[in-house]
N, C-alpha and C positions, 0 to 999 in steps of 0.2 A: 172897854178895850178899843183902842183906835187902830183899825187896820187900814192900810192903804192898798188899793188894788194895784197889781203889777201893771206896768205900762205895756200895752200891746206892741208887738213888733211891727215893722213896716208892712209885712205880708198881711197881717190881720187888719191894719189900718186902711189898706187899699181895698179891702173886701174879700180877702182870701183868694181862693182859686178862681171864683167868678170874676172878681175884680181884676186879677192878673190877666185873665183871658180877654176881658173887655178892653183893658188898656193896650194889650199887645195887638189886638185886632184893629183898634183905632189908630194906633201908632203906625202899623205897617200900611194902612190905607194912605197915610200922609207920606211915608217913605216911598211907596210905589208911585205916588203922584208927582214926586220930585224928579224932574228930568236929569238932574245931576247924579241922583242915586239909583234910579231905575235900571241903568245898564248893569249894575253889580248884581242884580237879581234875575237877569234873563235866564230862563230855563230852570229856575228854582220852583219847586212845588210849594205853593203857598200854604197848604194845610200842614205839610211837614215842617216848614219854617216856623209857622205860628206855634205848633206843638213844642218844638225845640226851644223857641224863645220863651214860651210860657214856663217851661221847666227851668230855663236859665234864670228868668226873673224871679220865679218862686223861690228857687234855691238862694239867689243873691239877697233876697229880701227877708230871709228867715223862715220861709215856708217849709212844708213837709216834703216837697219834691226834691229829688236829686237829679241834677243835670246829667243826662245820659248821652249827650251829643259829643261830637268831635271837640278836641281842644280848640280854643280860639285861634291859636296859630295855624292849626291844620285847616280849620274851616275858612280862614281868610288867606290861605297861602296863594301867592301869585296874583292877588287881586289889585295890588298896587294902590292901596287906599292912602290918600293924602290926608293930612290934618284937616283940610277944608271940608272934605267929604265927611269925615268923622264928626266935625263940628255941626254940619248940617243934620246928620243923623241924630246927634244928641239934642239939637235944637227942636227937631220934630218930637222927640220924646218929652222934652220940657213943655212944649206946647200942648201935647196930649195930657200931660199930668195937670196942667193948669185948668183943663176942662173937667177935672174931678175935684171932689170935696176933700182936698188935702191942704195941710198947712204949708206955708213956704218952706219951713224947716224940713217937712217930710219930702217935698219935691227935691230939694237940694240933697237930702240924704239918699234918695233913690238914684239921682244922677251920680252921686259920688260912688255908690256901690257898683253901678254899671261902668263907670269910668275906670275901675280897677282893671278892666280887661283891655284898656286902650293900648298899652304897650305890646300886648300879644297880637292885637290887630295890626299894628304898624310893623312889628318885627317880622311879620309873616310875608313880606314882599312889597315893601313900599318902593315906588319908582325912584330910581336914582335922580338926584338933582344935578343940574349942570351949572 
């Protein structure tokens, strides 16, 4: 009998909860070091942010966690995030993912899952253009 093992989901392939926590920690180190993104996080409690982002990533990647935070629109309300800042944010995520033993396909799949929230981030208060 020829059995094929089911393909692991993204959550499992990045190392489960420990992998998510490691990636989120490394990712936010890069985000906070970026002078164009740092102002968006002034006054934010790092431990709470990392916990919520670990839940978000775990849920988005097929893990057992359920995201219990505010909606993306509510969390980003009034921040006036422009596409350039979002691209920098995603760029740091991709850079972080490249530091881990993931296939290119997995990296792009993770980015695609996170990008599903982009419209909610922008619709929550992007600055008007003139």
